[in-house]
N, C-alpha and C positions, 0 to 999 in steps of 0.2 A: 763650388758647384751650387749649392743650397740657394746662393746669392742670387746666381742666372735662373734657377727653378723659382725662386719667389716674384721674379721682375715677370717672367712668363707669365705667371699666372697673374700678376696685375694687369699686362695686357691682355692678356684672353678676356679677363672681369668689364675690364673695360670694355672694351668691344661688345661684350653677352648686352653691358647696361647701356649702349647707344642703340644696339639693334630694339633691346625691351622702348626705350623712350622715343624713336622712330616707330616701331609699331602702333604705340598707343596715341602717336599725335595725327596716324593715318585713320585708326581707327575714331579718331573724333573727329576729325576732318569730312569722313564718310556719314558719319553719323548725324554733322552738322546740314552735310548735302541733302541727305536722304528727309530730313524733316523741314528743310526748305522745299525740297522738292513736294513732298505732301501737303506742305500749307499753300500752296500755287494751288492745287489740286480741290484740296478742300475749302478754303475761302470762293463763297460765291459774291460777296460783295466786291470785290474788285473788278468794276466795270466801268469800262473808258467812257460814261456817260454824263455830263452835268445831273444834279439831281432832280431838275424841271422834265428832263426827257425819262424819267424813272416812273411806272406806278404800277398798283399792284392792282390785280383782276381776278376776282374766283380765288384768290390765295397765291398766283402765278406773277411771279418779279417780271414785269415788263419793261423794256429797257429800249428807247425808240432814237436813230438820228436825225429824223424829220417827223415832223406832226403825221399824225395818224389817228384817224377817230375813236376817243377811247370807246363811245357806244358801241361801234362796230365789232370791235374786239372781243368787246363784254358779251356780245349775241354770240359768237362765233363759240367762243369758250362756254359759255353757260347751256350747252348743247352734251359738253365734255360730263362724264360723272366725275365729283368732287375728289376718289380717293386714287383716279388718275391722274389729275392737275396736281396732285401732291407730289409724283414723283417727278414733275419737271423743277426743274432749278432756275431755268430762266429763257423767256422767248423774247428776243431780238429781232426788230425790225430795224433792218440795214439796206443803206443805198446799193448794196453790192457784196455777194459773198466772194470774200478773197480767196477761201482753197478752191472755189468750184464757181468761178463768176455765170459759168451758163446755166446755173441752176436756180430753181424757184424756190425751193428749201433745202435745208440740211437739218440732220440732227444728230448733235457730239455727242458720243456716250464715252464717258470715262468711269474705268470701275476701279476702284482704291483695293488694292491685294489684304485678303485676313479680315477687310471689314466692306460685307456687305450693305452696311447700311449708311456708307459711305460715298453711296455712286452719285454722280455728275451728270446730269441731262441738261443740254442748251441747245433750245431750237432757234436759228436760223432765218428770216424769209426775207427774199429781197423783193422791198415795197415795190422798185422800180419797173419788176416781170410782175408785177404781182396789183396791179393798177385795178382791176378787175378781177374778182373771186377770189382774194385773198382766205375767204374761209375753207376753200377745198385746197390750197396750199397747209394751211396751220393742221387742220383735222388730218392732212395725210401722214404729215410728219407726227402729228400726235400716233397714227397707227402705226408708226416706226414703235413710238416711244411703246405704245399697247404690246406690241409684237416682241419687244426687248428682254434678254436676260443674261448675266453672266454668262452662263457655258455656250446659248447659241438663240434662234429664234425660236420662240414660245410657242408659236400658234402655226406661221408658215414653215415652219420643218417640218409639221404632221404629215402623215400620210392623207386624213382626208382632207386637208386644204391642197394640198399637193394636186389631188385627184379634181377639186374644184377649180383651181389655177389653170391645169391645163386642159379642162372641159371649159370653161367662159372665159377665160382669158388672153388664151393660144395667140388670140390676133389682136393683141393689144400694144404689140409692139414694146417701149420702154416698160410696161406694164405687163409683162408676159410671164417676171421671174417669181417663183411663188410669193418673196419678201415686198416686193414690190408692188403685186398684184394686192397683198394683203392690206398695205397701207393705202391703196388707192381704194380698197373695198370699201374700208373704214370713211374716206373721204367720201365717198358715193353713196354711204348709207344715210352721213348725215344731210347730204343735198336733195336724196330722193331718187338719185338717177339707177341705182341700181335695180329699181322695180321695173323702173322707165324701160332701161336696157334688158329685161326680162335675166338678171343675171340672179336668178332665184337663190339657188344656190348657196351665193356667196350670200345675199343678204339675210340668209336664215341662221348662216353661221357667224357671221359678225352681231345678229341683233341677239344669239343665245348665249355670247361673250359679252357685250356690252350690259345683257339683264343680270349677267350673276355677277356683276362687279359690285362691291359690297360697298 
């Protein structure tokens, strides 16, 4: 009888040993997958462009799929506060935005959990849809960057901006929503169009924000 109990205990011990080993293996695989995924998010260097199609402008890494006047981009970015430019991981001038072929520009935000310092913000500009006036699109996307935060829209969700958006942008179609009207207000602030269009409340709101950026 004791021999049977001993063999039974031996079998149970083997089963528990196998389960412990399996759990350890699964934990290791999970950790490796998470680390690999995080590396892909954190790595800002993994770009599908050759070295000659890369340039840094005012601290912003700029990648090109085709040639574009660096002087023109330098002028466009020179209007933007340096502290805001530092939050941009990359500016990509592409032939086509695959995720949205109808878009002139797109801002891709990624925030890594538990580490706010590792946010990743990439801007994509369709060069074919911006043969004229790329500055407007770049500044519009930078407006989204200015408005971004981990929790919600920083400025466009405020009661003040919602009131301004309803008052001055309700007839502007695509730009009638608070987030899009805010980004477009930043763009037209830089181009001078806000005052030309008598959007004085928008101008004063954006002017106050930009002048207080350190």
